[in-house]
VEXLUM-550855 format. One line per field, with one value per residue (C-alpha): residue number from 1; residue in one letter; x, y, z. Coordinates in pm, 1 decimal, always signed. Example, Ala and Ser with C-alpha at 12.3 -4.5 7.8 and 13.67 -1.06 7.14 Angstrom:
% residues 2
k: c(1 2)
r: c(a s)
u: c(+1230.0 +1367.0)
v: c(-450.0 -106.0)
w: c(+780.0 +714.0)
END
This chain:
% residues 88
k: c(1 2 3 4 5 6 7 8 9 10 11 12 13 14 15 16 17 18 19 20 21 22 23 24 25 26 27 28 29 30 31 32 33 34 35 36 37 38 39 40 41 42 43 44 45 46 47 48 49 50 51 52 53 54 55 56 57 58 59 60 61 62 63 64 65 66 67 68 69 70 71 72 73 74 75 76 77 78 79 80 81 82 83 84 85 86 87 88)
r: c(x x x x x x x x x x x x x x x x x x x x x x x x x x x x x x x x x x x x x x x x x x x x x x x x x x x x x x x x x x x x x x x x x x x x x x x x x x x x x x x x x x x x x x x x)
u: c(-10555.5 -10645.7 -10905.9 -11277.1 -11507.7 -11882.8 -12057.5 -12379.6 -12540.7 -12845.5 -13005.8 -13311.3 -13378.1 -13422.0 -13085.6 -12952.5 -13105.5 -12987.0 -12672.4 -12610.5 -12743.4 -12487.8 -12186.0 -12270.1 -12254.2 -11900.0 -11793.3 -11822.1 -12028.4 -12134.6 -11875.2 -11585.2 -11716.8 -11675.7 -11392.9 -11184.4 -11356.1 -11181.6 -10839.8 -10902.0 -10935.4 -10569.0 -10402.1 -10484.2 -10553.8 -10877.2 -11246.1 -11160.9 -11421.6 -11415.7 -11724.0 -11806.4 -12035.7 -12225.6 -12185.2 -12367.7 -12285.3 -12399.8 -12692.2 -12832.7 -12793.9 -12922.5 -13271.2 -13286.9 -13242.6 -13499.2 -13779.8 -13701.8 -13733.9 -14066.0 -14204.6 -14089.3 -13983.0 -13651.5 -13364.6 -13318.4 -13485.8 -13180.1 -12804.9 -12806.6 -12971.5 -12771.0 -12418.8 -12580.7 -12658.1 -12319.9 -12203.5 -12388.1)
v: c(+9181.4 +9076.2 +8859.2 +9065.3 +8971.8 +9033.6 +9192.4 +9195.3 +9459.4 +9484.3 +9840.4 +10032.8 +10141.2 +10495.2 +10564.8 +10350.6 +10653.4 +10924.1 +10727.9 +10745.6 +11058.7 +11199.1 +11045.6 +11137.8 +11463.6 +11449.9 +11176.3 +10897.2 +10600.1 +10300.2 +10087.5 +10306.1 +10417.1 +10091.9 +10040.2 +10333.9 +10230.5 +9906.2 +10061.2 +10279.3 +10018.6 +9801.0 +10095.5 +10163.1 +9861.3 +10016.0 +10128.8 +10510.8 +10612.6 +10653.0 +10448.4 +10445.1 +10306.9 +10635.7 +10700.7 +10825.6 +11168.7 +11117.2 +10903.4 +11190.7 +11442.4 +11229.3 +11142.7 +11510.4 +11629.4 +11318.9 +11498.8 +11841.0 +11704.4 +11562.8 +11815.2 +12025.0 +12331.1 +12470.0 +12499.7 +12841.5 +13100.2 +13283.6 +13224.8 +13530.1 +13316.9 +13005.0 +13182.2 +13424.7 +13083.5 +12945.7 +13203.5 +13220.8)
w: c(-8394.2 -8015.0 -8005.9 -7850.7 -7617.4 -7584.6 -7251.5 -7180.9 -6916.7 -6852.3 -6746.4 -6729.0 -7040.7 -6934.6 -6739.3 -7088.6 -7281.9 -7038.4 -7057.0 -7446.1 -7462.7 -7288.0 -7423.7 -7785.5 -7655.8 -7609.7 -7909.1 -7703.8 -7736.3 -7497.0 -7632.0 -7584.4 -7289.2 -7130.2 -7283.3 -7151.3 -6831.1 -6892.3 -6978.7 -6633.5 -6381.8 -6609.2 -6577.7 -6247.1 -6099.5 -5874.1 -6006.7 -6065.5 -5862.4 -5533.6 -5349.3 -5030.1 -4768.8 -4599.5 -4259.9 -3986.9 -4062.0 -4348.1 -4367.7 -4133.1 -4435.4 -4661.1 -4473.0 -4367.7 -4782.5 -4867.5 -4620.9 -4744.8 -5101.6 -5025.4 -4807.6 -5115.0 -4828.8 -4908.6 -4679.4 -4726.7 -4898.9 -5098.9 -5095.6 -4818.3 -4582.5 -4664.7 -4665.3 -4331.6 -4121.6 -4219.5 -4006.5 -3667.3)
END
């Protein structure tokens, strides 16, 4: 058996609890998930998620949705209204 090494990670308690619950639901422990992550990194020689800095358009859309959430206003009253706006 290969020698093992310990990896310590600090994170928010709630994030850890929620993450552990989600992993448990699919039959994995946190240690299993980290091992899988590292296996993918080694196999692909890349991080398995696409990480990008948002561009100006994306930042503007993010600010718009934040403002909508803070005001409690929905962007559309219904799905039909959303689809109608897309046809304009």
